[in-house]
C-alpha positions as protocol buffer text, in pm:
chain_id: "A"
residue {
  index: 1
  type: MET
  ca { x: -369 y: -115 z: -1183 }
}
residue {
  index: 2
  type: PRO
  ca { x: -380 y: 254 z: -1296 }
}
residue {
  index: 3
  type: GLU
  ca { x: -31 y: 428 z: -1315 }
}
residue {
  index: 4
  type: GLY
  ca { x: -165 y: 695 z: -1067 }
}
residue {
  index: 5
  type: THR
  ca { x: -250 y: 424 z: -812 }
}
residue {
  index: 6
  type: LYS
  ca { x: 87 y: 266 z: -851 }
}
residue {
  index: 7
  type: ALA
  ca { x: 255 y: 590 z: -790 }
}
residue {
  index: 8
  type: ASP
  ca { x: 55 y: 663 z: -473 }
}
residue {
  index: 9
  type: GLU
  ca { x: 143 y: 323 z: -339 }
}
residue {
  index: 10
  type: LEU
  ca { x: 511 y: 345 z: -436 }
}
residue {
  index: 11
  type: ALA
  ca { x: 536 y: 698 z: -290 }
}
residue {
  index: 12
  type: LEU
  ca { x: 392 y: 575 z: 39 }
}
residue {
  index: 13
  type: GLU
  ca { x: 624 y: 273 z: 44 }
}
residue {
  index: 14
  type: LEU
  ca { x: 935 y: 492 z: -25 }
}
residue {
  index: 15
  type: GLU
  ca { x: 827 y: 736 z: 247 }
}
residue {
  index: 16
  type: GLN
  ca { x: 796 y: 457 z: 499 }
}
residue {
  index: 17
  type: ALA
  ca { x: 1137 y: 327 z: 394 }
}
residue {
  index: 18
  type: ILE
  ca { x: 1286 y: 668 z: 464 }
}
residue {
  index: 19
  type: VAL
  ca { x: 1117 y: 683 z: 798 }
}
residue {
  index: 20
  type: ARG
  ca { x: 1244 y: 345 z: 898 }
}
residue {
  index: 21
  type: GLY
  ca { x: 1603 y: 442 z: 791 }
}
residue {
  index: 22
  type: GLU
  ca { x: 1606 y: 173 z: 522 }
}
residue {
  index: 23
  type: LEU
  ca { x: 1683 y: 462 z: 281 }
}
residue {
  index: 24
  type: ALA
  ca { x: 1950 y: 675 z: 443 }
}
residue {
  index: 25
  type: PRO
  ca { x: 1997 y: 1044 z: 403 }
}
residue {
  index: 26
  type: GLY
  ca { x: 2221 y: 1108 z: 102 }
}
residue {
  index: 27
  type: GLN
  ca { x: 2141 y: 775 z: -56 }
}
residue {
  index: 28
  type: VAL
  ca { x: 2087 y: 771 z: -440 }
}
residue {
  index: 29
  type: LEU
  ca { x: 1751 y: 650 z: -565 }
}
residue {
  index: 30
  type: ARG
  ca { x: 1793 y: 504 z: -919 }
}
residue {
  index: 31
  type: GLN
  ca { x: 1483 y: 472 z: -1121 }
}
residue {
  index: 32
  type: ASP
  ca { x: 1576 y: 140 z: -1287 }
}
residue {
  index: 33
  type: ASP
  ca { x: 1664 y: -13 z: -951 }
}
residue {
  index: 34
  type: LEU
  ca { x: 1333 y: 98 z: -805 }
}
residue {
  index: 35
  type: SER
  ca { x: 1141 y: -28 z: -1122 }
}
residue {
  index: 36
  type: ALA
  ca { x: 1296 y: -370 z: -1068 }
}
residue {
  index: 37
  type: ARG
  ca { x: 1251 y: -383 z: -697 }
}
residue {
  index: 38
  type: TYR
  ca { x: 890 y: -296 z: -693 }
}
residue {
  index: 39
  type: GLY
  ca { x: 791 y: -443 z: -1027 }
}
residue {
  index: 40
  type: VAL
  ca { x: 661 y: -126 z: -1194 }
}
residue {
  index: 41
  type: SER
  ca { x: 745 y: 70 z: -1498 }
}
residue {
  index: 42
  type: ARG
  ca { x: 954 y: 386 z: -1470 }
}
residue {
  index: 43
  type: THR
  ca { x: 637 y: 616 z: -1517 }
}
residue {
  index: 44
  type: PRO
  ca { x: 500 y: 551 z: -1162 }
}
residue {
  index: 45
  type: VAL
  ca { x: 854 y: 561 z: -1028 }
}
residue {
  index: 46
  type: ARG
  ca { x: 912 y: 906 z: -1171 }
}
residue {
  index: 47
  type: GLU
  ca { x: 581 y: 1033 z: -1043 }
}
residue {
  index: 48
  type: ALA
  ca { x: 641 y: 887 z: -697 }
}
residue {
  index: 49
  type: LEU
  ca { x: 969 y: 1048 z: -670 }
}
residue {
  index: 50
  type: ARG
  ca { x: 816 y: 1384 z: -764 }
}
residue {
  index: 51
  type: ARG
  ca { x: 574 y: 1352 z: -489 }
}
residue {
  index: 52
  type: LEU
  ca { x: 845 y: 1270 z: -236 }
}
residue {
  index: 53
  type: ALA
  ca { x: 1041 y: 1584 z: -365 }
}
residue {
  index: 54
  type: ALA
  ca { x: 729 y: 1794 z: -301 }
}
residue {
  index: 55
  type: LEU
  ca { x: 728 y: 1664 z: 57 }
}
residue {
  index: 56
  type: GLY
  ca { x: 1089 y: 1757 z: 105 }
}
residue {
  index: 57
  type: LEU
  ca { x: 1204 y: 1395 z: 147 }
}
residue {
  index: 58
  type: VAL
  ca { x: 1421 y: 1366 z: -175 }
}
residue {
  index: 59
  type: SER
  ca { x: 1588 y: 1609 z: -407 }
}
residue {
  index: 60
  type: PHE
  ca { x: 1654 y: 1599 z: -779 }
}
residue {
  index: 61
  type: GLU
  ca { x: 2021 y: 1686 z: -834 }
}
residue {
  index: 62
  type: PRO
  ca { x: 2166 y: 1769 z: -1192 }
}
residue {
  index: 63
  type: ASN
  ca { x: 2374 y: 1493 z: -1325 }
}
residue {
  index: 64
  type: ARG
  ca { x: 2341 y: 1303 z: -993 }
}
residue {
  index: 65
  type: GLY
  ca { x: 1984 y: 1170 z: -997 }
}
residue {
  index: 66
  type: VAL
  ca { x: 1766 y: 1164 z: -689 }
}
residue {
  index: 67
  type: ARG
  ca { x: 1889 y: 1153 z: -341 }
}
residue {
  index: 68
  type: VAL
  ca { x: 1728 y: 1111 z: 1 }
}
residue {
  index: 69
  type: ARG
  ca { x: 1761 y: 1465 z: 147 }
}
residue {
  index: 70
  type: THR
  ca { x: 1994 y: 1550 z: 427 }
}
residue {
  index: 71
  type: LEU
  ca { x: 1891 y: 1860 z: 612 }
}
residue {
  index: 72
  type: SER
  ca { x: 2123 y: 2094 z: 798 }
}
residue {
  index: 73
  type: ARG
  ca { x: 2059 y: 2162 z: 1162 }
}
residue {
  index: 74
  type: ASP
  ca { x: 1934 y: 2502 z: 1084 }
}
residue {
  index: 75
  type: GLU
  ca { x: 1688 y: 2356 z: 836 }
}
residue {
  index: 76
  type: LEU
  ca { x: 1571 y: 2103 z: 1106 }
}
residue {
  index: 77
  type: ARG
  ca { x: 1523 y: 2369 z: 1369 }
}
residue {
  index: 78
  type: GLU
  ca { x: 1321 y: 2581 z: 1118 }
}
residue {
  index: 79
  type: ALA
  ca { x: 1093 y: 2283 z: 1030 }
}
residue {
  index: 80
  type: PHE
  ca { x: 1032 y: 2215 z: 1393 }
}
residue {
  index: 81
  type: LEU
  ca { x: 953 y: 2580 z: 1464 }
}
residue {
  index: 82
  type: VAL
  ca { x: 705 y: 2575 z: 1168 }
}
residue {
  index: 83
  type: ARG
  ca { x: 546 y: 2263 z: 1305 }
}
residue {
  index: 84
  type: ALA
  ca { x: 542 y: 2391 z: 1665 }
}
residue {
  index: 85
  type: GLU
  ca { x: 330 y: 2700 z: 1556 }
}
residue {
  index: 86
  type: LEU
  ca { x: 92 y: 2496 z: 1347 }
}
residue {
  index: 87
  type: GLU
  ca { x: 61 y: 2217 z: 1612 }
}
residue {
  index: 88
  type: SER
  ca { x: -15 y: 2465 z: 1885 }
}
residue {
  index: 89
  type: LEU
  ca { x: -270 y: 2644 z: 1673 }
}
residue {
  index: 90
  type: ALA
  ca { x: -445 y: 2313 z: 1576 }
}
residue {
  index: 91
  type: THR
  ca { x: -443 y: 2213 z: 1942 }
}
residue {
  index: 92
  type: GLU
  ca { x: -607 y: 2538 z: 2043 }
}
residue {
  index: 93
  type: LEU
  ca { x: -868 y: 2500 z: 1766 }
}
residue {
  index: 94
  type: ALA
  ca { x: -952 y: 2143 z: 1865 }
}
residue {
  index: 95
  type: VAL
  ca { x: -1014 y: 2197 z: 2235 }
}
residue {
  index: 96
  type: PRO
  ca { x: -1373 y: 2331 z: 2212 }
}
residue {
  index: 97
  type: LYS
  ca { x: -1453 y: 2065 z: 1955 }
}
residue {
  index: 98
  type: MET
  ca { x: -1330 y: 1770 z: 2158 }
}
residue {
  index: 99
  type: GLY
  ca { x: -1626 y: 1573 z: 2281 }
}
residue {
  index: 100
  type: ARG
  ca { x: -1634 y: 1249 z: 2481 }
}
residue {
  index: 101
  type: ASP
  ca { x: -1549 y: 1026 z: 2180 }
}
residue {
  index: 102
  type: GLU
  ca { x: -1247 y: 1255 z: 2074 }
}
residue {
  index: 103
  type: ILE
  ca { x: -1119 y: 1253 z: 2430 }
}
residue {
  index: 104
  type: ALA
  ca { x: -1154 y: 872 z: 2448 }
}
residue {
  index: 105
  type: ALA
  ca { x: -963 y: 848 z: 2112 }
}
residue {
  index: 106
  type: LEU
  ca { x: -689 y: 1079 z: 2240 }
}
residue {
  index: 107
  type: THR
  ca { x: -654 y: 879 z: 2561 }
}
residue {
  index: 108
  type: ALA
  ca { x: -628 y: 554 z: 2365 }
}
residue {
  index: 109
  type: ALA
  ca { x: -368 y: 702 z: 2151 }
}
residue {
  index: 110
  type: GLU
  ca { x: -164 y: 830 z: 2447 }
}
residue {
  index: 111
  type: GLU
  ca { x: -184 y: 486 z: 2615 }
}
residue {
  index: 112
  type: ARG
  ca { x: -53 y: 312 z: 2288 }
}
residue {
  index: 113
  type: TYR
  ca { x: 228 y: 567 z: 2279 }
}
residue {
  index: 114
  type: VAL
  ca { x: 338 y: 505 z: 2644 }
}
residue {
  index: 115
  type: GLU
  ca { x: 339 y: 130 z: 2581 }
}
residue {
  index: 116
  type: ILE
  ca { x: 554 y: 148 z: 2268 }
}
residue {
  index: 117
  type: THR
  ca { x: 793 y: 399 z: 2437 }
}
residue {
  index: 118
  type: MET
  ca { x: 842 y: 146 z: 2719 }
}
residue {
  index: 119
  type: ARG
  ca { x: 911 y: -142 z: 2477 }
}
residue {
  index: 120
  type: MET
  ca { x: 1149 y: 69 z: 2264 }
}
residue {
  index: 121
  type: ARG
  ca { x: 1352 y: 174 z: 2582 }
}
residue {
  index: 122
  type: ASP
  ca { x: 1388 y: -176 z: 2701 }
}
residue {
  index: 123
  type: MET
  ca { x: 1768 y: -224 z: 2690 }
}
residue {
  index: 124
  type: SER
  ca { x: 1716 y: -620 z: 2714 }
}
residue {
  index: 125
  type: ARG
  ca { x: 1587 y: -621 z: 2362 }
}
residue {
  index: 126
  type: PRO
  ca { x: 1821 y: -676 z: 2062 }
}
residue {
  index: 127
  type: PRO
  ca { x: 1932 y: -355 z: 1902 }
}
residue {
  index: 128
  type: GLU
  ca { x: 1769 y: -453 z: 1579 }
}
residue {
  index: 129
  type: GLU
  ca { x: 1433 y: -498 z: 1748 }
}
residue {
  index: 130
  type: ARG
  ca { x: 1470 y: -167 z: 1926 }
}
residue {
  index: 131
  type: ALA
  ca { x: 1559 y: 6 z: 1599 }
}
residue {
  index: 132
  type: ARG
  ca { x: 1243 y: -142 z: 1437 }
}
residue {
  index: 133
  type: LEU
  ca { x: 1030 y: -35 z: 1721 }
}
residue {
  index: 134
  type: THR
  ca { x: 1149 y: 327 z: 1685 }
}
residue {
  index: 135
  type: GLY
  ca { x: 957 y: 331 z: 1361 }
}
residue {
  index: 136
  type: GLU
  ca { x: 642 y: 224 z: 1536 }
}
residue {
  index: 137
  type: TRP
  ca { x: 713 y: 476 z: 1819 }
}
residue {
  index: 138
  type: LEU
  ca { x: 716 y: 751 z: 1568 }
}
residue {
  index: 139
  type: GLN
  ca { x: 395 y: 648 z: 1400 }
}
residue {
  index: 140
  type: ARG
  ca { x: 219 y: 615 z: 1738 }
}
residue {
  index: 141
  type: ASN
  ca { x: 355 y: 964 z: 1835 }
}
residue {
  index: 142
  type: TYR
  ca { x: 198 y: 1102 z: 1520 }
}
residue {
  index: 143
  type: ALA
  ca { x: -124 y: 915 z: 1572 }
}
residue {
  index: 144
  type: PHE
  ca { x: -168 y: 1101 z: 1900 }
}
residue {
  index: 145
  type: HIS
  ca { x: -137 y: 1436 z: 1725 }
}
residue {
  index: 146
  type: ASP
  ca { x: -355 y: 1324 z: 1419 }
}
residue {
  index: 147
  type: VAL
  ca { x: -654 y: 1285 z: 1667 }
}
residue {
  index: 148
  type: ILE
  ca { x: -608 y: 1654 z: 1755 }
}
residue {
  index: 149
  type: TYR
  ca { x: -575 y: 1751 z: 1380 }
}
residue {
  index: 150
  type: GLU
  ca { x: -900 y: 1567 z: 1309 }
}
residue {
  index: 151
  type: ALA
  ca { x: -1084 y: 1743 z: 1586 }
}
residue {
  index: 152
  type: ALA
  ca { x: -958 y: 2084 z: 1492 }
}
residue {
  index: 153
  type: ASP
  ca { x: -1135 y: 2030 z: 1151 }
}
residue {
  index: 154
  type: SER
  ca { x: -892 y: 2274 z: 974 }
}
residue {
  index: 155
  type: PRO
  ca { x: -773 y: 2070 z: 678 }
}
residue {
  index: 156
  type: LEU
  ca { x: -522 y: 2341 z: 558 }
}
residue {
  index: 157
  type: ILE
  ca { x: -355 y: 2364 z: 895 }
}
residue {
  index: 158
  type: GLY
  ca { x: -340 y: 1987 z: 930 }
}
residue {
  index: 159
  type: ARG
  ca { x: -195 y: 1929 z: 583 }
}
residue {
  index: 160
  type: ILE
  ca { x: 80 y: 2195 z: 616 }
}
residue {
  index: 161
  type: ALA
  ca { x: 165 y: 2060 z: 966 }
}
residue {
  index: 162
  type: ARG
  ca { x: 209 y: 1706 z: 833 }
}
residue {
  index: 163
  type: SER
  ca { x: 404 y: 1829 z: 554 }
}
residue {
  index: 164
  type: ALA
  ca { x: 633 y: 2008 z: 802 }
}
residue {
  index: 165
  type: ARG
  ca { x: 690 y: 1689 z: 996 }
}
residue {
  index: 166
  type: ARG
  ca { x: 768 y: 1492 z: 695 }
}
residue {
  index: 167
  type: THR
  ca { x: 1060 y: 1716 z: 634 }
}
residue {
  index: 168
  type: PHE
  ca { x: 1261 y: 1554 z: 899 }
}
residue {
  index: 169
  type: LEU
  ca { x: 1116 y: 1207 z: 908 }
}
residue {
  index: 170
  type: GLY
  ca { x: 1417 y: 1024 z: 774 }
}
residue {
  index: 171
  type: GLN
  ca { x: 1696 y: 1243 z: 920 }
}
residue {
  index: 172
  type: ALA
  ca { x: 1972 y: 989 z: 1011 }
}
residue {
  index: 173
  type: VAL
  ca { x: 1693 y: 771 z: 1160 }
}
residue {
  index: 174
  type: TRP
  ca { x: 1498 y: 831 z: 1484 }
}
residue {
  index: 175
  type: ALA
  ca { x: 1724 y: 585 z: 1678 }
}
residue {
  index: 176
  type: PRO
  ca { x: 1628 y: 462 z: 2023 }
}
residue {
  index: 177
  type: GLY
  ca { x: 1966 y: 565 z: 2184 }
}
residue {
  index: 178
  type: GLY
  ca { x: 2065 y: 440 z: 2527 }
}
residue {
  index: 179
  type: PRO
  ca { x: 1993 y: 504 z: 2888 }
}
residue {
  index: 180
  type: GLU
  ca { x: 2141 y: 859 z: 2870 }
}
residue {
  index: 181
  type: MET
  ca { x: 1821 y: 955 z: 2671 }
}
residue {
  index: 182
  type: ASP
  ca { x: 1572 y: 815 z: 2919 }
}
residue {
  index: 183
  type: GLU
  ca { x: 1501 y: 1156 z: 3071 }
}
residue {
  index: 184
  type: LEU
  ca { x: 1422 y: 1295 z: 2724 }
}
residue {
  index: 185
  type: TYR
  ca { x: 1179 y: 1013 z: 2641 }
}
residue {
  index: 186
  type: GLU
  ca { x: 1009 y: 1040 z: 2990 }
}
residue {
  index: 187
  type: ARG
  ca { x: 966 y: 1419 z: 2936 }
}
residue {
  index: 188
  type: ASN
  ca { x: 818 y: 1353 z: 2594 }
}
residue {
  index: 189
  type: VAL
  ca { x: 562 y: 1106 z: 2741 }
}
residue {
  index: 190
  type: ALA
  ca { x: 478 y: 1345 z: 3025 }
}
residue {
  index: 191
  type: GLN
  ca { x: 410 y: 1620 z: 2772 }
}
residue {
  index: 192
  type: HIS
  ca { x: 155 y: 1397 z: 2582 }
}
residue {
  index: 193
  type: LYS
  ca { x: -23 y: 1347 z: 2909 }
}
residue {
  index: 194
  type: ALA
  ca { x: -21 y: 1710 z: 2999 }
}
residue {
  index: 195
  type: ILE
  ca { x: -163 y: 1808 z: 2655 }
}
residue {
  index: 196
  type: LEU
  ca { x: -434 y: 1544 z: 2698 }
}
residue {
  index: 197
  type: ASP
  ca { x: -518 y: 1666 z: 3059 }
}
residue {
  index: 198
  type: ALA
  ca { x: -538 y: 2033 z: 2931 }
}
residue {
  index: 199
  type: ILE
  ca { x: -756 y: 1939 z: 2640 }
}
residue {
  index: 200
  type: ALA
  ca { x: -988 y: 1734 z: 2875 }
}
residue {
  index: 201
  type: ALA
  ca { x: -1003 y: 2034 z: 3122 }
}
residue {
  index: 202
  type: GLY
  ca { x: -1121 y: 2251 z: 2829 }
}
residue {
  index: 203
  type: SER
  ca { x: -815 y: 2482 z: 2852 }
}
residue {
  index: 204
  type: ALA
  ca { x: -733 y: 2589 z: 2504 }
}
residue {
  index: 205
  type: THR
  ca { x: -473 y: 2837 z: 2586 }
}
residue {
  index: 206
  type: GLY
  ca { x: -296 y: 2598 z: 2820 }
}
residue {
  index: 207
  type: ALA
  ca { x: -307 y: 2310 z: 2555 }
}
residue {
  index: 208
  type: ARG
  ca { x: -172 y: 2544 z: 2289 }
}
residue {
  index: 209
  type: ALA
  ca { x: 131 y: 2645 z: 2500 }
}
residue {
  index: 210
  type: LEU
  ca { x: 194 y: 2281 z: 2597 }
}
residue {
  index: 211
  type: ALA
  ca { x: 175 y: 2159 z: 2235 }
}
residue {
  index: 212
  type: ARG
  ca { x: 429 y: 2425 z: 2123 }
}
residue {
  index: 213
  type: GLU
  ca { x: 676 y: 2342 z: 2402 }
}
residue {
  index: 214
  type: HIS
  ca { x: 633 y: 1968 z: 2324 }
}
residue {
  index: 215
  type: VAL
  ca { x: 718 y: 2008 z: 1961 }
}
residue {
  index: 216
  type: MET
  ca { x: 1017 y: 2224 z: 2029 }
}
residue {
  index: 217
  type: ASP
  ca { x: 1149 y: 1973 z: 2287 }
}
residue {
  index: 218
  type: SER
  ca { x: 1098 y: 1702 z: 2026 }
}
residue {
  index: 219
  type: GLY
  ca { x: 1328 y: 1889 z: 1806 }
}
residue {
  index: 220
  type: HIS
  ca { x: 1587 y: 1887 z: 2083 }
}
residue {
  index: 221
  type: LEU
  ca { x: 1537 y: 1513 z: 2115 }
}
residue {
  index: 222
  type: LEU
  ca { x: 1603 y: 1458 z: 1752 }
}
residue {
  index: 223
  type: GLU
  ca { x: 1919 y: 1663 z: 1775 }
}
residue {
  index: 224
  type: VAL
  ca { x: 2035 y: 1453 z: 2066 }
}
residue {
  index: 225
  type: ILE
  ca { x: 1962 y: 1141 z: 1869 }
}
residue {
  index: 226
  type: LEU
  ca { x: 2159 y: 1265 z: 1565 }
}
residue {
  index: 227
  type: ASP
  ca { x: 2465 y: 1344 z: 1783 }
}
residue {
  index: 228
  type: HIS
  ca { x: 2428 y: 989 z: 1936 }
}
residue {
  index: 229
  type: VAL
  ca { x: 2404 y: 826 z: 1587 }
}
residue {
  index: 230
  type: ALA
  ca { x: 2711 y: 1032 z: 1464 }
}
residue {
  index: 231
  type: ALA
  ca { x: 2915 y: 935 z: 1768 }
}
residue {
  index: 232
  type: GLU
  ca { x: 2821 y: 563 z: 1723 }
}
residue {
  index: 233
  type: THR
  ca { x: 2916 y: 581 z: 1355 }
}
residue {
  index: 234
  type: ALA
  ca { x: 3246 y: 745 z: 1430 }
}
residue {
  index: 235
  type: ARG
  ca { x: 3330 y: 478 z: 1685 }
}
residue {
  index: 236
  type: ALA
  ca { x: 3235 y: 198 z: 1444 }
}
residue {
  index: 237
  type: GLU
  ca { x: 3459 y: 363 z: 1177 }
}
residue {
  index: 238
  type: ARG
  ca { x: 3753 y: 385 z: 1415 }
}
residue {
  index: 239
  type: ARG
  ca { x: 3714 y: 19 z: 1511 }
}
residue {
  index: 240
  type: ARG
  ca { x: 3709 y: -86 z: 1144 }
}
residue {
  index: 241
  type: ALA
  ca { x: 4017 y: 131 z: 1083 }
}
residue {
  index: 242
  type: SER
  ca { x: 4223 y: -13 z: 1371 }
}
């Protein structure tokens, strides 16, 4: 297999590991370890890490190697602000181009997102399963928006918007949280439905405003999740220390 193809596959594999939380923020990525783990030479490993750095997922640090990036709250808010503007623009551009097939695809994506959200929020499921479902929840969320990007037919906007959302993919893990977050998840689902309805009604300005609000609220959801994860980690550390 060509080295470039190996680098592509490895970059995707590492990106997904960051999204799933298997590679945590701040974790050191050693080239020798990655070469052994994935059975490739160091050349595609270096290239894959460069590609992840270009996406903002890892950083090269002098004398420290490569680390999974940890963003400050200000950086996260800025990333969501950038995505909100691009997402809303893409949505506005997509509305007049959304025909019957595109609406059907968006409706199907919305239904899949509702289904995974319900499964993820099911507190009767084991914590490990709910954590695993969170990765699928995130991908189905993005699949909904990807239908809109494709319909907008503006490759530059779509590419930059996807790059913006990759910036915060692995932040301390998108965890499912507990019942205290139900209202936030319900609001997220309702916003998808509102965006779909506005697009189906042909309201470009309405869909644009809803898309922007949705992305900014998603940023708030992530901040709540980060606070939840930090609190859970602190409690676990106190238990170990006692």
